Residue frames as qw, qx, qy, qz and C-alpha x, y, z in Angstrom:
[[0.103, 0.879, 0.069, -0.461, -28.13, 3.19, 10.57],
 [0.701, 0.292, 0.409, 0.505, -27.15, 3.61, 6.93],
 [0.006, -0.899, 0.041, 0.436, -25.32, 6.87, 6.34],
 [0.731, 0.676, -0.031, 0.089, -23.80, 7.58, 2.94],
 [0.083, 0.842, -0.503, 0.175, -20.54, 8.68, 4.46],
 [0.758, -0.361, 0.537, -0.073, -20.07, 5.25, 6.04],
 [0.881, 0.356, 0.257, 0.175, -19.53, 3.78, 2.58],
 [0.326, 0.883, -0.251, 0.226, -17.11, 6.64, 1.89],
 [0.378, -0.704, 0.577, -0.169, -15.06, 5.64, 4.93],
 [0.883, -0.036, 0.467, 0.004, -15.25, 1.97, 3.97],
 [0.736, 0.644, 0.041, 0.207, -13.90, 2.84, 0.53],
 [0.047, 0.879, -0.407, 0.244, -11.13, 4.89, 2.14],
 [0.650, -0.479, 0.578, -0.117, -10.23, 2.01, 4.44],
 [0.904, 0.260, 0.329, 0.083, -10.27, -0.43, 1.52],
 [0.520, 0.809, -0.146, 0.231, -8.01, 1.90, -0.48],
 [0.232, -0.793, 0.520, -0.216, -5.65, 2.25, 2.46],
 [0.813, -0.227, 0.535, -0.047, -5.51, -1.54, 2.90],
 [0.830, 0.514, 0.147, 0.156, -4.79, -2.01, -0.82],
 [0.230, 0.879, -0.338, 0.245, -1.98, 0.53, -0.52],
 [0.528, -0.608, 0.570, -0.163, -0.58, -1.34, 2.47],
 [0.912, 0.098, 0.397, 0.040, -0.67, -4.58, 0.51],
 [0.642, 0.732, -0.053, 0.221, 1.17, -2.95, -2.42],
 [0.070, -0.847, 0.463, -0.252, 3.80, -1.54, -0.06],
 [0.737, -0.388, 0.544, -0.106, 4.29, -4.90, 1.68],
 [0.899, 0.331, 0.262, 0.115, 4.64, -6.74, -1.64],
 [0.462, 0.825, -0.190, 0.264, 7.12, -4.19, -2.99],
 [0.309, -0.759, 0.528, -0.223, 9.16, -4.27, 0.20],
 [0.865, -0.150, 0.478, -0.022, 9.22, -8.06, 0.05],
 [0.788, 0.583, 0.064, 0.186, 10.42, -7.91, -3.57],
 [0.170, 0.863, -0.378, 0.289, 13.24, -5.56, -2.55],
 [0.578, -0.564, 0.561, -0.184, 14.18, -7.76, 0.39],
 [0.934, 0.149, 0.324, 0.039, 14.16, -10.81, -1.87],
 [0.618, 0.732, -0.133, 0.256, 16.51, -9.07, -4.30],
 [0.161, -0.814, 0.483, -0.279, 18.79, -8.09, -1.43],
 [0.792, -0.314, 0.515, -0.098, 18.97, -11.69, -0.21],
 [0.896, 0.379, 0.191, 0.132, 19.71, -13.03, -3.70],
 [0.397, 0.831, -0.273, 0.277, 22.54, -10.54, -4.21],
 [0.268, -0.705, 0.586, -0.296, 24.17, -11.47, -0.92],
 [0.982, -0.056, 0.121, -0.135, 23.87, -15.21, -1.53],
 [0.376, -0.615, 0.648, 0.246, 27.11, -17.19, -1.45],
 [0.596, 0.146, 0.757, 0.224, 26.00, -19.64, -4.15],
 [0.091, 0.370, -0.336, -0.861, 26.26, -17.90, -7.57],
 [0.128, -0.161, -0.867, -0.455, 24.10, -20.49, -9.37],
 [0.121, -0.596, -0.762, 0.223, 21.24, -20.14, -6.88],
 [0.051, -0.573, -0.136, 0.807, 21.55, -16.37, -6.96],
 [0.091, 0.174, -0.563, -0.802, 21.24, -16.25, -10.73],
 [0.177, -0.352, -0.883, -0.256, 18.18, -18.52, -10.72],
 [0.136, -0.628, -0.601, 0.475, 16.51, -16.45, -7.98],
 [0.011, -0.443, 0.098, 0.891, 17.10, -13.19, -9.86],
 [0.137, -0.066, -0.731, -0.665, 15.39, -14.58, -12.94],
 [0.266, -0.499, -0.820, -0.088, 12.34, -15.57, -10.88],
 [0.104, -0.331, -0.381, 0.857, 12.12, -12.18, -9.12],
 [0.249, 0.729, 0.633, -0.085, 8.79, -10.46, -9.69],
 [0.199, 0.972, 0.109, 0.058, 10.05, -6.91, -10.19],
 [0.594, 0.390, -0.220, 0.669, 13.24, -5.02, -10.76],
 [0.377, -0.374, -0.439, 0.725, 14.48, -2.79, -7.94],
 [0.028, -0.010, -0.149, -0.988, 13.36, 0.30, -9.86],
 [0.449, -0.360, -0.591, -0.565, 9.84, -1.06, -10.31],
 [0.548, -0.452, -0.655, 0.257, 9.65, -2.03, -6.64],
 [0.253, -0.257, -0.256, 0.897, 10.76, 1.42, -5.50],
 [0.216, -0.137, -0.335, -0.907, 8.24, 3.05, -7.85],
 [0.533, -0.422, -0.678, -0.279, 5.52, 0.76, -6.46],
 [0.429, -0.378, -0.552, 0.606, 6.49, 1.79, -2.91],
 [0.015, -0.128, -0.020, 0.991, 5.99, 5.44, -3.85],
 [0.395, -0.241, -0.565, -0.683, 2.72, 4.57, -5.56],
 [0.522, -0.428, -0.728, 0.118, 1.58, 2.79, -2.40],
 [0.255, -0.284, -0.367, 0.848, 2.45, 5.88, -0.36],
 [0.196, -0.023, -0.237, -0.951, 0.32, 8.05, -2.64],
 [0.511, -0.326, -0.688, -0.398, -2.58, 5.58, -2.45],
 [0.461, -0.386, -0.668, 0.438, -2.31, 5.46, 1.35],
 [0.072, -0.191, -0.173, 0.963, -2.42, 9.27, 1.58],
 [0.361, -0.139, -0.448, -0.806, -5.46, 9.34, -0.71],
 [0.542, -0.366, -0.752, -0.080, -7.20, 6.68, 1.38],
 [0.339, -0.333, -0.527, 0.704, -6.47, 8.64, 4.55],
 [0.112, 0.063, -0.065, -0.990, -7.95, 11.79, 3.01],
 [0.485, -0.260, -0.621, -0.558, -11.10, 9.88, 2.03],
 [0.508, -0.389, -0.717, 0.275, -11.41, 8.52, 5.58],
 [0.187, -0.238, -0.305, 0.903, -10.94, 12.02, 6.98],
 [0.280, -0.083, -0.313, -0.904, -13.61, 13.41, 4.65],
 [0.533, -0.346, -0.730, -0.250, -16.00, 10.67, 5.78],
 [0.413, -0.390, -0.600, 0.564, -15.43, 11.54, 9.44],
 [0.013, -0.133, -0.050, 0.990, -15.96, 15.23, 8.68],
 [0.393, -0.213, -0.541, -0.712, -19.20, 14.42, 6.88],
 [0.524, -0.430, -0.732, 0.070, -20.51, 12.38, 9.79],
 [0.294, -0.312, -0.407, 0.807, -19.57, 15.20, 12.15],
 [0.161, 0.003, -0.196, -0.967, -21.49, 17.66, 9.98],
 [0.481, -0.311, -0.677, -0.462, -24.53, 15.40, 9.79],
 [0.573, -0.494, -0.616, 0.221, -24.57, 15.03, 13.56],
 [0.083, -0.920, -0.020, -0.383, -23.69, 18.72, 14.16],
 [0.692, -0.661, 0.191, 0.218, -20.45, 17.86, 15.92],
 [0.456, 0.772, -0.437, 0.074, -16.82, 18.39, 15.03],
 [0.949, -0.255, -0.010, 0.185, -14.27, 15.70, 15.71]]
């Protein structure tokens, strides 16, 4: 059964998964920075900081961006469920 709202929900799920990936990556960047700052070896710490992907500010901004994307994906999923309920004359 091919209902148009199924692709809407798939897009919402894909958007939510992309948001989750962005959040996980940003959290890992922040954790990596935290580990490098608490390192006992100053030479290793300096080398790790240079190779860090993002600054703490960028990682925090990306976390917020991921939150916004996740909320948008959830709203798309909800709209898809509402559309299916309307097509089938039921409310979920």
